[in-house]
C-alpha positions in Angstrom: 102.9 92.2 138.4 104.0 95.7 137.4 107.7 96.8 137.7 108.5 98.9 140.7 111.3 100.8 142.5 111.7 101.8 146.2 112.8 105.3 146.8 113.5 107.3 150.0 113.3 111.1 150.6 113.0 113.6 153.4 109.3 113.4 153.0 106.8 111.5 150.8 106.6 114.3 148.2 110.4 114.5 147.8 110.6 110.7 147.4 107.9 110.7 144.7 109.6 113.5 142.8 112.9 111.6 143.0 111.2 108.4 141.6 109.6 110.3 138.8 112.9 111.9 137.8 114.6 108.6 137.9 112.0 106.9 135.7 111.4 109.8 133.4 107.7 109.4 133.9 104.8 111.7 134.9 102.8 111.4 138.1 99.8 109.9 136.2 102.0 107.1 134.8 102.7 105.5 138.2 101.1 104.1 141.3 102.6 105.1 144.7 102.5 103.0 147.9 103.9 104.6 151.1 106.1 102.0 152.9 107.3 104.2 155.7 106.3 107.7 156.6 109.0 110.3 157.4 109.8 110.9 161.1 111.5 114.0 162.3 113.0 112.6 165.5 113.9 114.7 168.5 116.0 117.8 168.0 117.0 116.5 164.6 118.2 113.2 166.0 116.7 109.7 165.5 114.6 110.7 162.5 114.1 108.5 159.5 113.3 109.4 155.8 110.1 108.5 154.0 110.2 105.3 151.9 107.8 104.7 149.0 107.3 102.1 146.3 106.5 103.4 142.8 105.0 100.9 140.4 105.0 101.5 136.6 104.5 99.7 133.4 101.5 97.9 131.8 99.0 96.4 134.1 95.6 98.0 133.7 93.8 101.2 132.8 94.6 104.3 134.8 91.8 105.7 136.8 90.4 109.0 135.5 89.3 111.5 138.1 85.6 112.0 138.6 84.3 115.6 138.5 85.3 117.7 141.6 82.9 117.5 144.5 80.6 114.8 143.0 82.0 111.3 143.1 83.2 110.2 146.5 85.6 107.3 147.1 85.0 105.0 150.0 88.3 103.9 151.7 88.7 100.1 151.3 89.4 98.0 154.4 91.7 95.9 152.3 95.4 96.6 151.4 96.1 100.0 149.7 95.0 100.3 146.2 97.9 100.7 143.9 96.2 102.6 141.1 94.9 106.0 142.1 91.5 107.3 141.3 91.2 111.0 142.2 87.7 111.8 143.4 87.4 114.9 145.6 86.3 113.8 149.0 82.9 114.8 150.2 82.9 113.6 153.8 79.3 114.2 154.7 77.9 112.5 151.6 80.4 109.6 152.0 79.4 109.0 155.7 75.7 109.1 154.9 76.2 106.8 151.8 78.2 104.3 153.9 75.5 104.4 156.6 72.8 103.8 154.0 74.7 100.9 152.6 75.0 99.2 156.0 71.4 99.8 157.0 69.6 99.0 153.8 69.6 95.8 151.6 72.0 96.1 148.6 71.0 95.1 145.2 73.7 94.1 142.6 73.1 95.1 139.0 75.0 93.7 136.0 75.4 96.0 133.0 74.0 94.8 129.8 76.7 93.9 127.2 77.4 96.5 124.5 75.7 95.8 121.2 78.1 94.7 118.5 78.9 97.1 115.7 80.0 95.9 112.3 81.5 99.1 111.1 83.3 102.0 112.6 80.9 104.9 113.2 81.5 108.2 111.4 83.7 110.4 113.5 85.0 114.0 113.2 88.7 112.9 113.5 90.1 114.7 110.4 92.9 113.2 108.4 95.1 110.4 109.5 98.5 111.4 110.9 101.9 110.0 110.2 104.2 111.7 112.7 106.9 110.0 114.8 104.4 108.9 117.5 101.9 107.7 115.0 104.5 105.6 113.3 105.5 104.1 116.6 101.9 103.2 117.3 101.5 101.5 113.9 104.8 99.6 114.3 103.9 98.3 117.7 100.3 97.4 116.8 101.3 95.8 113.6 103.6 93.4 115.4 101.1 92.7 118.1 98.2 92.1 115.7 100.4 89.8 113.7 101.1 87.7 116.8 97.3 87.6 117.5 96.7 86.6 113.8 94.4 89.6 113.2 94.2 91.4 109.9 92.7 94.6 111.3 93.6 97.8 109.6 95.2 100.4 111.8 94.1 104.1 111.5 95.7 106.8 113.6 94.3 110.2 114.2 95.3 113.2 116.3 92.0 115.0 117.3 93.9 117.2 119.8 97.5 117.8 120.7 99.0 114.9 122.8 96.0 112.6 122.3 96.1 109.9 119.6 92.9 108.1 118.6 93.5 104.7 117.1 90.8 102.8 115.3 91.1 99.1 114.4 89.0 98.5 111.3 87.8 95.2 110.0 85.3 92.4 110.4 85.0 89.9 113.3 87.2 91.8 115.8 85.5 90.4 118.8 88.7 88.6 119.9 90.5 92.0 120.0 87.7 93.5 122.2 87.3 90.6 124.6 84.8 90.2 127.5 83.6 93.7 128.4 86.5 95.3 126.5 89.2 93.7 128.7 91.4 92.6 125.8 91.0 96.0 124.1 92.0 97.8 127.4 95.1 95.6 127.6 96.2 96.3 124.0 95.6 100.1 124.7 97.7 100.0 127.8 100.6 98.1 126.1 100.5 100.4 123.1 100.6 103.5 125.4 103.5 102.1 127.4 105.5 101.1 124.3 105.1 104.5 122.7 105.8 106.6 125.8 108.8 104.7 127.1 111.1 106.7 124.8 109.9 110.0 126.1 107.4 112.7 125.0 104.3 111.4 126.8 101.1 111.2 124.9 97.7 109.6 125.4 96.6 106.7 123.3 92.9 105.8 123.0 92.2 102.6 121.1 88.8 101.4 119.7 87.5 98.6 117.6 84.2 98.3 115.8 82.9 101.4 117.7 82.9 99.4 120.9 83.9 102.3 123.2 81.0 104.5 122.1 78.4 101.7 122.4 79.7 100.7 125.8 79.6 104.2 127.1 76.0 104.6 125.9 75.1 101.3 127.6 76.7 102.4 130.9 75.0 105.8 130.8 71.6 104.1 130.3 72.4 101.7 133.2 73.3 104.6 135.5 70.0 106.4 134.8 68.0 103.2 135.4 69.8 102.4 138.6 69.5 106.0 139.9 65.7 105.8 139.3 65.6 102.7 141.6 67.6 104.3 144.3 65.4 107.4 144.3 62.2 105.2 144.4 63.3 102.8 147.1 65.9 104.9 148.9 68.4 102.1 149.1 71.9 101.6 147.8 72.6 99.6 144.6 76.0 98.0 144.0 77.0 97.5 140.4 79.2 94.7 139.2 83.0 95.1 139.1 84.1 97.6 136.4 87.5 99.0 135.3 88.5 102.6 136.0 87.1 104.0 132.8 83.7 102.4 133.2 83.4 103.6 136.8 84.2 107.1 135.7 81.4 106.9 133.1 78.9 106.0 135.9 80.2 108.7 138.3 80.0 111.4 135.5 76.5 110.3 134.4 75.1 110.8 137.9 77.2 113.6 139.3 74.5 116.3 138.7 71.4 114.1 139.6 69.5 115.4 142.7 69.3 112.9 145.6 72.0 110.7 144.2 75.7 110.2 145.2 78.2 107.7 143.9 81.4 106.2 145.2 83.6 103.2 144.6 84.6 100.4 147.0 86.8 97.4 146.9 90.1 96.7 145.1 90.8 96.0 141.4 89.8 93.9 139.6 86.7 93.7 141.9 86.3 97.4 142.4 82.6 98.4 142.2 80.5 101.6 142.0 77.8 102.1 144.6 74.9 104.3 143.8 73.4 105.7 147.0 70.5 108.0 148.1 71.6 111.4 149.4 68.8 113.5 150.8 71.2 116.5 151.1 71.3 116.7 147.2 67.5 117.0 146.9 
């Protein structure tokens, strides 16, 4: 369970701003659940403030936003999702995709596992950095890797301001990657939280044995293959559950493809991408 606080305000926006100020976090660092919406009352009497619950701290990867106007999120019928993805709603496409999903048989596709890589691929990352944040990253990861009995070498780069790229280098790092990168995602989230809790928010991207690049290539290939099936048979295809980053890769890979629309359904950790036929994009 993530940590949370309940905050009230004249409206939802004011309550969110009060919570962020209290926690010292940015909007992207938290998940917001509306407990009670604000009511104005009659002639200023009998109203009640908005009440929200703001969750924060390590739990899972944040959801990146799909490109505007392309990936459409389908509202789940289950309880509110506590981690926000931010696709731009495209009502017509979502309705048609939902109708297609109900009327046509749905095929489930499981992504192929990423091929293992024994060495870190050559990258244009420049020289290693040793500023305050980089030192904090190394200290935290050194302690964590010691507890995990791993001798992986930690390399920290700063390819652009505010974004640190961390590579774990060594042999036999499969235990640090985990099934479909789940352990690597957890380590990345914990590292980011530990480094940012003292202020000065930065992004931390963690990789081991070139897993991220290989996984992304595998997902892009899967997206193209599934889209070909959807266009051929004109029926929706549901992929297996993926984390927010992997769903974003699928959305991005297909956002410009004619005749194809994508959206997500369900709640984490079982949230899935649906690839659907959309004749309006032909």
